N, C-alpha and C positions, 0 to 999 in steps of 0.2 A: 889500575883496577877497572874491570869492565863494569858497564852500567848494570847488567843483570846481577853480577856478583855483589855490587854495591847495594842493590835492593834486597839482597838476601842476608846482609850483615845482621847480627843478633841485636844490635843496639842502635838507636839514633845517634848517641854521642859515644863514639868508640874511645875517646880520650878519658872519659870520666866513668861511665857506667860499668865497665868491667871491674872497676876497683871499689865499688860502693861498700863492700864488706871488709875492707882491709884496715889495719891499724893506722895507715897513713891518712885515711879519710877522717879519723878522729882528730888527728893533728890539724888537718885542714879546717875541720869544724871549729876547733878551739880558736885558731887564728882568726877565722871569719867572725866568730861570735864576739871576740874582744874588739875587733875593728867596728863591728856593727853596733855594739853597745855604746862605744864612744861616739859614733855618728848620731845615734838617737838621743843620747844624753845632751849632745851639743845642739841638735836641730829640731827635736820633737818634744815639746813641753809636756805632753801627756805622759810619755815614757820617762822623761827626766824626773817629773814630780813623783811618779810611782816608785822609781828607784830611791829617791831621796826619802820618801815616806817610810821605806823599809830599811833605811840605813845602808844603802848599797851604792858603791861607786864602780864604774866599769873596770878600774884598775884592780878591784878586789877579786876579780874572777881569774883564777889560775887553772881551774879544771872545769870540764863540762858540767860536773855535778854541782859546782858552786852556784850556778844559776838557779836551780831548783831549791837549794838550801836558803838562798837569800831573798827570792822573789816568789810571792804566792801566785797561783793561777789567776789569770785575768778572764773573768766571765762576763756574760751578757749584762748583768746588772752594773758592773763597773763601767762598761761602755755607755750604758743607758744613762747613768748618773752624769757622765761627762757631757753627753748630748743635752740633757736637761739644763745643765749649768751654762754651757757655751753655745748651744744651738748645733744643728747638724753640720753646717759649713764650718763653724768655728772649731768644733770637735775634730773634724777631718783634718783641718789645718794643724791642729795640735799633735796629731799622730804621725805626720809625715815630715821627714827631714828634707823637704824640698818645697819650693814655692808653689802655691796653689795654681798659679797660671801655667804650670807645667803639666797639669792634668790633661790626659788625652781621652779618658773614658771613665764613666761612673756606672757602677753596677750595684746590686744590693742582694741580700738574702731574700727569701720568699716572705719573711715576716709572718709565718703561720702561727707563731707563739707570741706575737706582739708587733712592735714597730720594726720595719725592715732595717737591717744593719747595712750601712753603706760600705761599698768597696771601691775606693778611688784608685785609678791606675795612672801612674806617671810613666814616661818612657822606660825607666829602669824597672818598674813593676811589670810592665807588659813584656819586657824581655824575659823576666823570670817566669812569668806565666806561659809564654810561648815555648820556652825551652822545656818546662815541666810537662806540658801536655804533648809536645812532640815526642818525648820519650814514651809516654803512655800510648799514644797512637801507634807508634812504630811497633811496640811489643805485641799489640793485638792484631797486627797485620795491615794496618792502614799505610798506604804508600802515596807519594806524590802523584797527582793525576786522578786518584780515586774520587768518585762523586759520592758525596755524603748527604743523605736526606736528613735534615735537622728537624727532629720532633720534640725537642725540649721547648719549654716556654721561652719566648724571645724577650719578653718585656722585663727589662732590668736585671734578670737573673744572671748569676755567674755562669750558669750552663747555657745561657742564651748567646747574645752577641759576642761576649768575650771568648767563648769556646769556638764560635765560628771564625773569629779573627785568628785564633791559634791554629785552627785547622788549615786556614788559607796560608798562614805564614810558613807552615811546614811543606806546602806545595800541593795539598789536597784541594778539591773543588767542592765547597759546601753549597747546598741548596737550601736557602734560609726560609723554610716554610713555617715552622713553629707549631707547637701544640694548639695555639689559639685558634687555628683555622678549622680544627675538628678532624675526626678520623677520615671522613669521606674525601675531603679535599686533599689531605696528605697522601692518602692511598692513590688517588688519581694522578697526582704529580709524580709519585713513585713509578706508576705505570709509564708515564710519558718520558721521564728523564733517566730511567733505568740505573739507579744508584747501586753501588756495591756495598755501601755502609749505611746504617741507620743509627742516629743518636736519639734516645728517648728514655723515659723512665721504664722500669720493668712492668709496672701496672699498665702503662699505655701500650707497651708491646703486647701484653695479654689482651687488652681491649681491642687492638687492631686485628687480632686473630678472630674475634667474634664479629667485628664490623666488616671485614673484607668481603665475605660472600654476598652481603647485601649491597655494599658500596661499589664494588668493582666486578661482581659476579664471578669471583675466583678466589682461591685461598691466598693467604699472604705469601706462601712459598712461590707463587707465580711471579712475584716481583724480582726474584733473582738476587735478593740481598744475601750476602754471605757473612757479614760482620755486624753485630748489634753491640754498640757501646752504650751502656746504661749507667745511671747514677741517680742520686737523690733518694734512693730507697735501697734496702738491703736485699731486694728480690733476686738479683743475679747470684748472690751467694747462698740462696736457699735451694737445696737439691730438687724439690718438687716443682718449684716455680721455674727453675733453670731447665729442667727436663721438658716441661710443657712448651716453653718458648722456643727452645732449640729444635724440638721435634716439629712444631708447626711451621716455623719459618725456614727450616733447612739451613740455619745459620749458626755460627758460634756466638755465644753470648759472653760479653766481657763486662767487667765492673770497673768503675773509676770513682774517685772522689776522696773526701776526708782529708788525709794528710799528704796529698800529692802522690797518689799511687794509682795503680791499675792492675787488674788481674792478668795472669799469663794464659798460655794456650794449653796447659795441662788438662787432660780429659776430666779430672775431678777438680772442683774448685779448691784452690789453695790459698785463698785470700788475695789481697791486693799487695803487690810489691811496692814498697816505698822507693820511688825512683829519684827522689830529691834529697838524699842523705847529704849531699855536698852543699846544699843550700838551706838546710833546716835542721832543727833538733826536735826529735819526737820523744814525748814522755807519757807515762801512765801515772795517774794519781788516784788515791782513794777519794771518791766524790764527796764523802762526808767529813773526812779529816784532812784532806789535801796531802796526806803522807805519800811520798814517792813509792811507786811499785816497780821493782826490778824487772827489766825487760828480759824475759826468758820464756821458753816455749810454754804456752798455755796461760801466761799472765794476762789478767783482765782488769781494766779500770777505765776511768775517764781520760780521754786523750787530750793532750795539750801540745801545741806546736809553737816553736820559736823560729821565725825566719831570720837568717843570718847573712843575707845578701840583699842588695837593693837599697831602698830608702825608707822602708816601713810601709809602703803603699800596698803591699800584698800580704801583710801579716803583722804580727806583733811579737811580744815576748811572753812565752808561756800562756798563750791564748787558748782557752778551752774550745774545742771543736763541738762540744755538746754531745759527743758520741761515746758510748761505752764500747771499747774495742778489745779484742783478744789478739795477741801477737804470737808469731812463730819466728824464732830467731835461727833455727836450724836451716841448712840449705834446702831449697825447693827442688823437687824432683824434675822440674822443667830445666834446671841448670842456670836460670837467670839470677842476677844479683839483686840485692835489696831485701832487707827483712820484710816479712809479710804481716799484714793485719787484716782482721775481718770485723765488720761492724755488727755488734750484738744487738744494739738498740740505742735509742736516744736517752740521755739522762732524764730529760723531761717526760719521756714516755714510759718510764718504769712504773709498774704496778705491783703492789703488795697485797696478796689475797691470802689471809690467814698464814702469813709467814712465807708463802711461796712468792718468788719474784718472777713476774711475767712481762715479756716485751711483745709488742705487736708483731715483730718479725717472726717470733717463734710461733705465734698463732697463725700467721700468714702461711708459713711453711707447712704446718700441720693440716690446715684446712685445704691447702692446695693439693695435698696428697690424696684427697677424696674426689678429685676431678676424674671422670666427667660427671659425677653425680652432683657436684656443686660447680658454680661458675668461678669460684675463687674469690668473689667479692664478699666482704664482711665489714661490720662496724662493731666497736666496743662501746657499749652504752654506760656512761658514767653519770651517777646521780649526785656525786660529791667530788670535790677536787682531788686529783691524784696526789701522791701515789697510793694512799690507802683505799682499798675497795672493800666495802661491806659485802660478804658473800650473799648470794652467788655472783660470779662474774657474768654479766649480761652480754650476750652476743646476738647480733642480727646477721644471719647468713643467707645468701641466695642459694636456693637449690637449682638444679638444672631443669630444663623443660622435661615434662613427663614424669618427674619424681613426685609422688604423692602417696597418701594412704599408708599402707603397710611398708612400702619401700622407703618412704620418708621416715617412718618410725624406726626402721632398722638402721637407716643411715644415722639418725640422731643417736641411737644407742652406741653405735660403733665410734662415732665422733667423741661422745662424752667419755667413753672408756679410754680412748687414746689420750685425751687431754688429762684425764685423771692419772694415767700411767706415766706419761712423759712430762707433763707440766705441773702435776700435783694440784690441779684445780678441777672443780666440777661445775661447769657453766650451766646457765639457764639460756636455752637457745630459742630465739624467735625466727621462724623461717619466712623468707621473703621470696616472691616470684622472681624469675630471671629478669635482669635489667631494671630492677627497682632502684638500686643504689646508683648515684651519679658516677660517671667515669670522667677522668681528667688526665691531661697530658702532664700535669704538674705532680708534685708529691701528693700521694694519697693521704688524706687525714683519716686515720682509722678510728677516730673518736667521735662519738655523738654525745655532746655535753649537755646534760639537763640540769645544770646548776648555774647560778649567776656569779 
């Protein structure tokens, strides 16, 4: 096989990925699940105690569905309770079926809703991570030798150093700048090293569009970036946000994250393909009752993931991802394998306004549709703990330069009418001048909380 043809192959792993949607994969999942359950039962006290508490033994699992029937979802409060009882290090040791002195890397979640959740990586865990991300990278066009400008936060985040290591392992050349250095520094390094790929959150990609003319005296399209791989927020899956980023950068925007998936190169966003079907089991549950939700086109629920390879260092059993996802099980028009999912919002971010359920992602997409009359930046003002919101829903929104008086009043009328029609809420809007709200390379916190 020629080198050029090899670079054009549809998948990173041609032995596994073409067969992700086949019945044989379910057989492989069951075999790996049973083996993995036995390993965790033997070597990871946290998971053994959880199984015992619910009257489950690894030998009791005869079908994939048995796992959900026997074991409830594992959520943040379950992990937090174990940390409080055993300490962070002790809790990590209890969740991994490997000695702690085998750890090669420690990362963590952002901790935006509390204490950060640690993610320890053993060699087995890193191998799982590297393989999963290589599959995602390949599908969005990243190839060995590509220079990647890294604009996610580097400090402790899964999307920081671990992602860099995976990119390097598949043969790409990461440039570890990080969102922490700010927009000007990142853009100038982009000018110098001429990367083909950018890693960052969708909101940071939008902010760089604003910042580039001042920082480097040229639009972001002058950098020559052709692929933007984003995550941490649902922006890449929002049509208006996607349109603005791709148009300004002259690049294709891809999405990654959640359950080990990445979006494809189809012209309309199709969700993220789950590329790790051979190494994990994905489920949807009702967030209020824990009842399983059948995986069929349009099904929506809280996502849970069970890793069935490795030693427990990159996942757990029925661990809630905290996301509300919608799945598509029918074949994707792009022709690639792996069922698809899209992130609707975070379970913790759900708002209920007089019976209407609203997620920040929906507001983000709707407000972005009014660009260039708005900057796209907004905040939701909460006077009481969510999810219940006493009407009206309070929003702070940045208008664009030069929008004032009658033009601003007309914009407000159009925006309110659109929200009333599409989201069934009538907001109270406070308008802010451009660049009033802080920008960050990390996940945008859309909430302004005025309660203790």
